[in-house]
C-alpha positions as CSV (number, residue, x, y, z in Angstrom):
1,M,100.2,38.7,102.2
2,P,97.0,39.6,100.2
3,Q,95.6,37.0,97.8
4,W,96.0,39.1,94.7
5,L,99.7,39.5,95.4
6,H,100.0,35.7,95.4
7,W,98.4,35.6,92.0
8,V,100.7,38.3,90.6
9,I,103.8,36.5,91.9
10,L,102.5,33.1,90.5
11,G,101.7,34.9,87.2
12,L,105.1,36.5,86.9
13,L,106.9,33.2,87.6
14,A,104.7,31.1,85.3
15,G,104.8,33.7,82.5
16,A,108.6,34.1,82.7
17,L,109.1,30.3,82.7
18,A,106.8,29.9,79.7
19,K,108.7,32.6,77.8
20,Y,112.0,31.0,78.7
21,L,110.9,27.6,77.6
22,M,109.4,28.9,74.3
23,P,111.8,31.5,73.1
24,G,110.7,33.7,70.2
25,R,109.1,37.0,69.3
26,D,106.4,37.3,71.9
27,P,105.1,40.5,73.6
28,S,107.5,41.4,76.3
29,G,107.2,43.5,79.4
30,C,106.5,42.8,83.0
31,I,102.8,43.5,82.9
32,V,102.2,41.3,79.8
33,T,104.3,38.5,81.4
34,I,102.2,38.7,84.6
35,L,98.9,38.6,82.7
36,L,100.2,35.7,80.6
37,G,101.0,33.8,83.7
38,I,97.7,34.6,85.5
39,V,95.6,33.6,82.4
40,G,97.9,30.6,82.0
41,A,97.1,29.6,85.6
42,F,93.4,29.5,84.8
43,I,94.0,27.5,81.6
44,G,96.4,25.2,83.3
45,G,93.9,24.8,86.2
46,L,91.2,23.7,83.7
47,I,93.6,21.3,82.0
48,G,94.8,19.9,85.3
49,T,91.3,19.4,86.7
50,T,90.1,17.8,83.5
51,V,93.0,15.4,83.3
52,G,93.1,14.7,87.0
53,W,96.5,16.3,87.8
54,G,95.0,18.7,90.4
55,S,94.3,22.4,90.3
56,V,96.2,25.7,90.6
57,T,96.3,27.4,94.0
58,A,98.1,30.6,94.9
59,E,97.5,30.4,98.6
60,R,100.9,28.8,99.2
61,F,103.8,27.8,96.9
62,E,103.2,24.4,95.3
63,P,105.4,23.2,92.4
64,R,102.3,21.6,90.8
65,S,100.5,24.9,90.7
66,L,103.5,26.6,89.1
67,A,103.9,23.7,86.6
68,L,100.2,23.9,85.6
69,A,100.3,27.7,85.3
70,T,103.4,27.4,83.1
71,L,101.7,24.8,80.9
72,G,98.7,27.0,80.5
73,A,100.9,30.0,79.6
74,I,102.7,27.8,77.0
75,V,99.3,26.9,75.5
76,I,98.5,30.6,75.2
77,L,101.8,31.3,73.6
78,L,101.3,28.5,71.1
79,V,97.8,29.6,70.2
80,G,99.0,33.2,69.8
81,R,101.7,32.2,67.5
82,L,99.3,30.1,65.4
83,L,96.8,32.9,65.1
84,R,99.6,35.4,64.1
85,R,100.5,33.1,61.2
86,L,96.9,33.2,59.7
């Protein structure tokens, strides 16, 4: 399977989990959810590497990568909600 497809699947799973764990009025749609998860994977990878929890990899399924990507997507949702209130 191509590398980009791994990132799309990881992004979809992480974005959907983040939206499920933080219900509310957020942009919906498959493309937005995938992008949320992919950007969340990068943010989660930065957080995980800084704290020492590891990094995000989409080469094979790892629960740690999914958890870090979901954490990053939740951070993006939180920041988006805070910016909308301003």
